[in-house]
N, CA, C and O atoms as a GROMACS GRO file, in nm:
protein
  396
    1MET      N    1  -0.728  -1.521  -1.379
    1MET     CA    2  -0.627  -1.569  -1.288
    1MET      C    3  -0.674  -1.567  -1.143
    1MET      O    4  -0.606  -1.620  -1.056
    2LYS      N    5  -0.787  -1.508  -1.118
    2LYS     CA    6  -0.835  -1.499  -0.981
    2LYS      C    7  -0.854  -1.638  -0.922
    2LYS      O    8  -0.915  -1.725  -0.984
    3GLY      N    9  -0.803  -1.657  -0.801
    3GLY     CA   10  -0.819  -1.785  -0.734
    3GLY      C   11  -0.713  -1.888  -0.771
    3GLY      O   12  -0.713  -1.997  -0.714
    4ARG      N   13  -0.622  -1.855  -0.865
    4ARG     CA   14  -0.517  -1.949  -0.903
    4ARG      C   15  -0.388  -1.911  -0.833
    4ARG      O   16  -0.368  -1.795  -0.796
    5HIS      N   17  -0.302  -2.007  -0.816
    5HIS     CA   18  -0.171  -1.980  -0.757
    5HIS      C   19  -0.068  -2.060  -0.832
    5HIS      O   20  -0.099  -2.160  -0.896
    6HIS      N   21   0.054  -2.015  -0.823
    6HIS     CA   22   0.163  -2.086  -0.890
    6HIS      C   23   0.195  -2.212  -0.810
    6HIS      O   24   0.214  -2.204  -0.689
    7PRO      N   25   0.201  -2.327  -0.876
    7PRO     CA   26   0.221  -2.453  -0.802
    7PRO      C   27   0.362  -2.470  -0.747
    7PRO      O   28   0.385  -2.560  -0.666
    8PHE      N   29   0.457  -2.388  -0.790
    8PHE     CA   30   0.595  -2.410  -0.751
    8PHE      C   31   0.643  -2.324  -0.635
    8PHE      O   32   0.747  -2.352  -0.577
    9ILE      N   33   0.570  -2.220  -0.601
    9ILE     CA   34   0.623  -2.127  -0.501
    9ILE      C   35   0.512  -2.064  -0.418
    9ILE      O   36   0.403  -2.037  -0.467
   10LEU      N   37   0.544  -2.044  -0.296
   10LEU     CA   38   0.455  -1.971  -0.206
   10LEU      C   39   0.530  -1.846  -0.165
   10LEU      O   40   0.635  -1.854  -0.101
   11ILE      N   41   0.478  -1.730  -0.201
   11ILE     CA   42   0.545  -1.605  -0.171
   11ILE      C   43   0.478  -1.541  -0.051
   11ILE      O   44   0.357  -1.521  -0.049
   12LYS      N   45   0.559  -1.511   0.051
   12LYS     CA   46   0.508  -1.444   0.170
   12LYS      C   47   0.461  -1.304   0.132
   12LYS      O   48   0.532  -1.232   0.061
   13SER      N   49   0.345  -1.267   0.177
   13SER     CA   50   0.293  -1.135   0.143
   13SER      C   51   0.374  -1.026   0.213
   13SER      O   52   0.440  -1.051   0.314
   14PHE      N   53   0.367  -0.906   0.157
   14PHE     CA   54   0.441  -0.793   0.210
   14PHE      C   55   0.396  -0.764   0.353
   14PHE      O   56   0.277  -0.759   0.383
   15ASN      N   57   0.492  -0.746   0.439
   15ASN     CA   58   0.464  -0.718   0.580
   15ASN      C   59   0.530  -0.586   0.616
   15ASN      O   60   0.652  -0.579   0.624
   16PRO      N   61   0.452  -0.480   0.637
   16PRO     CA   62   0.512  -0.350   0.667
   16PRO      C   63   0.590  -0.347   0.798
   16PRO      O   64   0.671  -0.257   0.819
   17ASP      N   65   0.568  -0.445   0.886
   17ASP     CA   66   0.640  -0.450   1.013
   17ASP      C   67   0.766  -0.537   1.005
   17ASP      O   68   0.834  -0.558   1.106
   18SER      N   69   0.796  -0.588   0.887
   18SER     CA   70   0.912  -0.675   0.868
   18SER      C   71   1.040  -0.600   0.903
   18SER      O   72   1.051  -0.480   0.880
   19GLU      N   73   1.137  -0.674   0.959
   19GLU     CA   74   1.264  -0.612   0.991
   19GLU      C   75   1.337  -0.567   0.866
   19GLU      O   76   1.429  -0.486   0.874
   20CYS      N   77   1.298  -0.619   0.748
   20CYS     CA   78   1.357  -0.576   0.622
   20CYS      C   79   1.329  -0.429   0.594
   20CYS      O   80   1.404  -0.365   0.521
   21ASP      N   81   1.224  -0.376   0.651
   21ASP     CA   82   1.186  -0.238   0.623
   21ASP      C   83   1.257  -0.139   0.715
   21ASP      O   84   1.240  -0.018   0.701
   22ASN      N   85   1.335  -0.190   0.808
   22ASN     CA   86   1.407  -0.104   0.902
   22ASN      C   87   1.555  -0.101   0.869
   22ASN      O   88   1.640  -0.105   0.959
   23ILE      N   89   1.587  -0.095   0.742
   23ILE     CA   90   1.725  -0.098   0.696
   23ILE      C   91   1.780   0.045   0.692
   23ILE      O   92   1.712   0.135   0.644
   24PRO      N   93   1.902   0.065   0.742
   24PRO     CA   94   1.960   0.199   0.737
   24PRO      C   95   1.973   0.250   0.593
   24PRO      O   96   1.976   0.171   0.499
   25ASP      N   97   1.980   0.384   0.577
   25ASP     CA   98   1.993   0.443   0.444
   25ASP      C   99   2.118   0.395   0.372
   25ASP      O  100   2.112   0.358   0.255
   26MET      N  101   2.230   0.396   0.440
   26MET     CA  102   2.355   0.351   0.380
   26MET      C  103   2.377   0.206   0.420
   26MET      O  104   2.400   0.177   0.538
   27LEU      N  105   2.370   0.117   0.324
   27LEU     CA  106   2.387  -0.023   0.360
   27LEU      C  107   2.474  -0.095   0.259
   27LEU      O  108   2.486  -0.053   0.144
   28GLU      N  109   2.531  -0.200   0.303
   28GLU     CA  110   2.610  -0.285   0.217
   28GLU      C  111   2.535  -0.416   0.201
   28GLU      O  112   2.500  -0.481   0.300
   29THR      N  113   2.510  -0.454   0.078
   29THR     CA  114   2.432  -0.575   0.056
   29THR      C  115   2.519  -0.700   0.071
   29THR      O  116   2.641  -0.695   0.057
   30ILE      N  117   2.453  -0.809   0.098
   30ILE     CA  118   2.516  -0.940   0.103
   30ILE      C  119   2.505  -0.997  -0.037
   30ILE      O  120   2.396  -1.000  -0.094
   31ARG      N  121   2.615  -1.043  -0.093
   31ARG     CA  122   2.613  -1.097  -0.229
   31ARG      C  123   2.632  -1.247  -0.225
   31ARG      O  124   2.729  -1.298  -0.170
   32LYS      N  125   2.537  -1.316  -0.286
   32LYS     CA  126   2.545  -1.462  -0.296
   32LYS      C  127   2.534  -1.500  -0.443
   32LYS      O  128   2.454  -1.444  -0.518
   33TYR      N  129   2.615  -1.597  -0.482
   33TYR     CA  130   2.619  -1.642  -0.620
   33TYR      C  131   2.560  -1.783  -0.629
   33TYR      O  132   2.584  -1.868  -0.542
   34TYR      N  133   2.483  -1.806  -0.735
   34TYR     CA  134   2.420  -1.936  -0.756
   34TYR      C  135   2.434  -1.977  -0.901
   34TYR      O  136   2.440  -1.893  -0.991
   35ARG      N  137   2.441  -2.107  -0.923
   35ARG     CA  138   2.436  -2.163  -1.057
   35ARG      C  139   2.300  -2.228  -1.072
   35ARG      O  140   2.263  -2.315  -0.992
   36ILE      N  141   2.224  -2.188  -1.173
   36ILE     CA  142   2.092  -2.243  -1.198
   36ILE      C  143   2.081  -2.275  -1.347
   36ILE      O  144   2.167  -2.235  -1.426
   37HIS      N  145   1.977  -2.345  -1.384
   37HIS     CA  146   1.955  -2.374  -1.526
   37HIS      C  147   1.921  -2.244  -1.596
   37HIS      O  148   1.847  -2.161  -1.542
   38ARG      N  149   1.974  -2.225  -1.715
   38ARG     CA  150   1.953  -2.101  -1.791
   38ARG      C  151   1.806  -2.063  -1.803
   38ARG      O  152   1.770  -1.946  -1.793
   39LYS      N  153   1.722  -2.163  -1.825
   39LYS     CA  154   1.579  -2.135  -1.847
   39LYS      C  155   1.510  -2.082  -1.721
   39LYS      O  156   1.402  -2.025  -1.729
   40ASP      N  157   1.573  -2.100  -1.605
   40ASP     CA  158   1.512  -2.055  -1.479
   40ASP      C  159   1.551  -1.913  -1.438
   40ASP      O  160   1.498  -1.860  -1.341
   41ILE      N  161   1.644  -1.852  -1.511
   41ILE     CA  162   1.692  -1.719  -1.472
   41ILE      C  163   1.579  -1.616  -1.473
   41ILE      O  164   1.564  -1.541  -1.377
   42SER      N  165   1.501  -1.613  -1.580
   42SER     CA  166   1.394  -1.512  -1.587
   42SER      C  167   1.286  -1.538  -1.482
   42SER      O  168   1.229  -1.443  -1.427
   43PHE      N  169   1.256  -1.666  -1.454
   43PHE     CA  170   1.157  -1.696  -1.351
   43PHE      C  171   1.206  -1.649  -1.214
   43PHE      O  172   1.129  -1.589  -1.138
   44LEU      N  173   1.333  -1.675  -1.183
   44LEU     CA  174   1.390  -1.632  -1.055
   44LEU      C  175   1.386  -1.479  -1.044
   44LEU      O  176   1.352  -1.424  -0.939
   45ARG      N  177   1.419  -1.411  -1.152
   45ARG     CA  178   1.414  -1.264  -1.153
   45ARG      C  179   1.272  -1.216  -1.128
   45ARG      O  180   1.251  -1.123  -1.050
   46PHE      N  181   1.175  -1.277  -1.195
   46PHE     CA  182   1.034  -1.241  -1.178
   46PHE      C  183   0.990  -1.257  -1.032
   46PHE      O  184   0.922  -1.170  -0.977
   47VAL      N  185   1.029  -1.367  -0.971
   47VAL     CA  186   0.990  -1.393  -0.832
   47VAL      C  187   1.046  -1.286  -0.739
   47VAL      O  188   0.973  -1.234  -0.655
   48PHE      N  189   1.173  -1.252  -0.755
   48PHE     CA  190   1.231  -1.152  -0.665
   48PHE      C  191   1.184  -1.011  -0.695
   48PHE      O  192   1.184  -0.926  -0.606
   49GLU      N  193   1.144  -0.982  -0.818
   49GLU     CA  194   1.081  -0.854  -0.847
   49GLU      C  195   0.945  -0.845  -0.778
   49GLU      O  196   0.905  -0.738  -0.732
   50ALA      N  197   0.874  -0.957  -0.771
   50ALA     CA  198   0.744  -0.960  -0.704
   50ALA      C  199   0.758  -0.944  -0.553
   50ALA      O  200   0.667  -0.893  -0.488
   51CYS      N  201   0.871  -0.986  -0.498
   51CYS     CA  202   0.897  -0.973  -0.353
   51CYS      C  203   0.978  -0.845  -0.331
   51CYS      O  204   1.090  -0.850  -0.281
   52GLU      N  205   0.922  -0.734  -0.366
   52GLU     CA  206   0.991  -0.605  -0.367
   52GLU      C  207   1.080  -0.582  -0.245
   52GLU      O  208   1.034  -0.589  -0.131
   53GLY      N  209   1.206  -0.554  -0.273
   53GLY     CA  210   1.296  -0.510  -0.169
   53GLY      C  211   1.376  -0.615  -0.095
   53GLY      O  212   1.468  -0.581  -0.022
   54ILE      N  213   1.343  -0.745  -0.112
   54ILE     CA  214   1.419  -0.843  -0.033
   54ILE      C  215   1.545  -0.890  -0.103
   54ILE      O  216   1.635  -0.944  -0.038
   55ALA      N  217   1.555  -0.870  -0.236
   55ALA     CA  218   1.678  -0.905  -0.308
   55ALA      C  219   1.669  -0.855  -0.451
   55ALA      O  220   1.561  -0.838  -0.507
   56VAL      N  221   1.786  -0.831  -0.508
   56VAL     CA  222   1.796  -0.795  -0.649
   56VAL      C  223   1.882  -0.902  -0.714
   56VAL      O  224   1.988  -0.938  -0.663
   57ILE      N  225   1.835  -0.953  -0.828
   57ILE     CA  226   1.909  -1.057  -0.898
   57ILE      C  227   1.977  -0.998  -1.021
   57ILE      O  228   1.918  -0.922  -1.097
   58THR      N  229   2.104  -1.035  -1.039
   58THR     CA  230   2.183  -0.993  -1.154
   58THR      C  231   2.238  -1.117  -1.222
   58THR      O  232   2.291  -1.206  -1.156
   59THR      N  233   2.226  -1.122  -1.353
   59THR     CA  234   2.283  -1.234  -1.428
   59THR      C  235   2.431  -1.205  -1.450
   59THR      O  236   2.467  -1.102  -1.507
   60ILE      N  237   2.516  -1.296  -1.404
   60ILE     CA  238   2.660  -1.282  -1.419
   60ILE      C  239   2.707  -1.348  -1.548
   60ILE      O  240   2.784  -1.290  -1.624
   61ASP      N  241   2.659  -1.469  -1.573
   61ASP     CA  242   2.694  -1.543  -1.695
   61ASP      C  243   2.572  -1.624  -1.739
   61ASP      O  244   2.541  -1.728  -1.680
   62SER      N  245   2.504  -1.577  -1.841
   62SER     CA  246   2.381  -1.644  -1.884
   62SER      C  247   2.408  -1.781  -1.946
   62SER      O  248   2.324  -1.870  -1.936
   63GLU      N  249   2.523  -1.798  -2.008
   63GLU     CA  250   2.556  -1.929  -2.068
   63GLU      C  251   2.574  -2.036  -1.961
   63GLU      O  252   2.532  -2.150  -1.979
   64LYS      N  253   2.638  -2.000  -1.850
   64LYS     CA  254   2.664  -2.094  -1.741
   64LYS      C  255   2.553  -2.093  -1.636
   64LYS      O  256   2.553  -2.177  -1.546
   65GLY      N  257   2.459  -1.999  -1.647
   65GLY     CA  258   2.350  -1.991  -1.550
   65GLY      C  259   2.393  -1.937  -1.415
   65GLY      O  260   2.340  -1.978  -1.312
   66VAL      N  261   2.490  -1.846  -1.414
   66VAL     CA  262   2.540  -1.789  -1.289
   66VAL      C  263   2.469  -1.656  -1.263
   66VAL      O  264   2.469  -1.566  -1.346
   67VAL      N  265   2.407  -1.648  -1.145
   67VAL     CA  266   2.338  -1.527  -1.103
   67VAL      C  267   2.390  -1.483  -0.967
   67VAL      O  268   2.443  -1.562  -0.890
   68MET      N  269   2.374  -1.353  -0.940
   68MET     CA  270   2.413  -1.298  -0.810
   68MET      C  271   2.288  -1.239  -0.746
   68MET      O  272   2.213  -1.167  -0.811
   69LEU      N  273   2.268  -1.270  -0.619
   69LEU     CA  274   2.160  -1.208  -0.543
   69LEU      C  275   2.223  -1.107  -0.448
   69LEU      O  276   2.312  -1.141  -0.370
   70CYS      N  277   2.176  -0.982  -0.454
   70CYS     CA  278   2.218  -0.877  -0.362
   70CYS      C  279   2.107  -0.866  -0.258
   70CYS      O  280   1.994  -0.828  -0.289
   71ILE      N  281   2.142  -0.900  -0.134
   71ILE     CA  282   2.042  -0.909  -0.027
   71ILE      C  283   2.071  -0.804   0.078
   71ILE      O  284   2.181  -0.800   0.134
   72PRO      N  285   1.975  -0.718   0.107
   72PRO     CA  286   1.995  -0.618   0.213
   72PRO      C  287   2.009  -0.687   0.349
   72PRO      O  288   1.944  -0.788   0.374
   73PRO      N  289   2.094  -0.632   0.437
   73PRO     CA  290   2.106  -0.689   0.571
   73PRO      C  291   1.969  -0.697   0.639
   73PRO      O  292   1.890  -0.603   0.633
   74GLY      N  293   1.944  -0.809   0.703
   74GLY     CA  294   1.816  -0.829   0.772
   74GLY      C  295   1.713  -0.903   0.688
   74GLY      O  296   1.608  -0.942   0.739
   75CYS      N  297   1.741  -0.923   0.559
   75CYS     CA  298   1.644  -0.990   0.471
   75CYS      C  299   1.686  -1.132   0.436
   75CYS      O  300   1.621  -1.198   0.354
   76GLU      N  301   1.795  -1.180   0.496
   76GLU     CA  302   1.847  -1.311   0.460
   76GLU      C  303   1.745  -1.423   0.482
   76GLU      O  304   1.734  -1.512   0.398
   77SER      N  305   1.672  -1.418   0.592
   77SER     CA  306   1.577  -1.527   0.620
   77SER      C  307   1.462  -1.528   0.520
   77SER      O  308   1.416  -1.635   0.482
   78GLU      N  309   1.416  -1.410   0.478
   78GLU     CA  310   1.309  -1.404   0.379
   78GLU      C  311   1.357  -1.458   0.244
   78GLU      O  312   1.284  -1.531   0.177
   79VAL      N  313   1.479  -1.422   0.205
   79VAL     CA  314   1.535  -1.471   0.078
   79VAL      C  315   1.551  -1.622   0.085
   79VAL      O  316   1.516  -1.693  -0.009
   80ARG      N  317   1.603  -1.672   0.197
   80ARG     CA  318   1.620  -1.816   0.213
   80ARG      C  319   1.486  -1.889   0.202
   80ARG      O  320   1.477  -1.994   0.138
   81ALA      N  321   1.382  -1.833   0.264
   81ALA     CA  322   1.249  -1.895   0.258
   81ALA      C  323   1.196  -1.900   0.115
   81ALA      O  324   1.138  -2.000   0.074
   82VAL      N  325   1.216  -1.792   0.039
   82VAL     CA  326   1.171  -1.791  -0.101
   82VAL      C  327   1.248  -1.896  -0.181
   82VAL      O  328   1.188  -1.973  -0.256
   83LEU      N  329   1.381  -1.899  -0.165
   83LEU     CA  330   1.462  -1.995  -0.240
   83LEU      C  331   1.426  -2.139  -0.206
   83LEU      O  332   1.420  -2.224  -0.294
   84GLU      N  333   1.402  -2.167  -0.078
   84GLU     CA  334   1.367  -2.303  -0.036
   84GLU      C  335   1.230  -2.345  -0.086
   84GLU      O  336   1.204  -2.464  -0.103
   85SER      N  337   1.141  -2.249  -0.111
   85SER     CA  338   1.006  -2.284  -0.157
   85SER      C  339   1.000  -2.305  -0.308
   85SER      O  340   0.898  -2.350  -0.360
   86MET      N  341   1.106  -2.273  -0.377
   86MET     CA  342   1.108  -2.286  -0.523
   86MET      C  343   1.146  -2.427  -0.564
   86MET      O  344   1.221  -2.496  -0.495
   87SER      N  345   1.093  -2.468  -0.678
   87SER     CA  346   1.123  -2.603  -0.726
   87SER      C  347   1.229  -2.601  -0.836
   87SER      O  348   1.231  -2.689  -0.923
   88ILE      N  349   1.317  -2.502  -0.831
   88ILE     CA  350   1.426  -2.501  -0.930
   88ILE      C  351   1.554  -2.546  -0.861
   88ILE      O  352   1.576  -2.520  -0.742
   89ARG      N  353   1.637  -2.612  -0.938
   89ARG     CA  354   1.764  -2.664  -0.885
   89ARG      C  355   1.866  -2.551  -0.883
   89ARG      O  356   1.891  -2.487  -0.984
   90MET      N  357   1.925  -2.529  -0.766
   90MET     CA  358   2.022  -2.422  -0.749
   90MET      C  359   2.144  -2.474  -0.675
   90MET      O  360   2.134  -2.556  -0.583
   91GLU      N  361   2.260  -2.426  -0.717
   91GLU     CA  362   2.384  -2.460  -0.648
   91GLU      C  363   2.450  -2.330  -0.606
   91GLU      O  364   2.482  -2.246  -0.690
   92GLU      N  365   2.471  -2.314  -0.475
   92GLU     CA  366   2.538  -2.193  -0.428
   92GLU      C  367   2.686  -2.203  -0.462
   92GLU      O  368   2.749  -2.306  -0.441
   93ILE      N  369   2.740  -2.094  -0.514
   93ILE     CA  370   2.882  -2.087  -0.548
   93ILE      C  371   2.950  -2.012  -0.435
   93ILE      O  372   2.931  -1.891  -0.421
   94ARG      N  373   3.027  -2.082  -0.356
   94ARG     CA  374   3.090  -2.019  -0.239
   94ARG      C  375   3.225  -1.959  -0.271
   94ARG      O  376   3.270  -1.868  -0.202
   95ASP      N  377   3.291  -2.009  -0.374
   95ASP     CA  378   3.423  -1.959  -0.413
   95ASP      C  379   3.403  -1.860  -0.528
   95ASP      O  380   3.368  -1.900  -0.639
   96LYS      N  381   3.424  -1.730  -0.501
   96LYS     CA  382   3.402  -1.628  -0.603
   96LYS      C  383   3.490  -1.648  -0.726
   96LYS      O  384   3.456  -1.601  -0.834
   97GLU      N  385   3.602  -1.717  -0.710
   97GLU     CA  386   3.692  -1.741  -0.823
   97GLU      C  387   3.628  -1.832  -0.928
   97GLU      O  388   3.666  -1.826  -1.045
   98SER      N  389   3.534  -1.916  -0.888
   98SER     CA  390   3.472  -2.008  -0.984
   98SER      C  391   3.350  -1.946  -1.054
   98SER      O  392   3.279  -2.015  -1.126
   99VAL      N  393   3.326  -1.816  -1.031
   99VAL     CA  394   3.214  -1.748  -1.095
   99VAL      C  395   3.246  -1.715  -1.236
   99VAL      O  396   3.164  -1.657  -1.307
   0.00000   0.00000   0.00000
């Protein structure tokens, strides 16, 4: 695998000076809900596990492809950059009632 890269995503390397690393001990995460294709759930989870600490993904409804991203305050721009670099179709669910 040396010298190869995934054609669908560019992941920013870990930056110890990132503002994401200056998060208070007690924090409340930002929760965003998305509808994606079922087959993309595990790939999305893998990507965010590789980007340690910028978000945690939870599957809300695997049949409907609904996932929740828990984003620590200060990491929103990094999460947005990762999501925008991905070639999977995502729809943000803004109304929690439709989850």
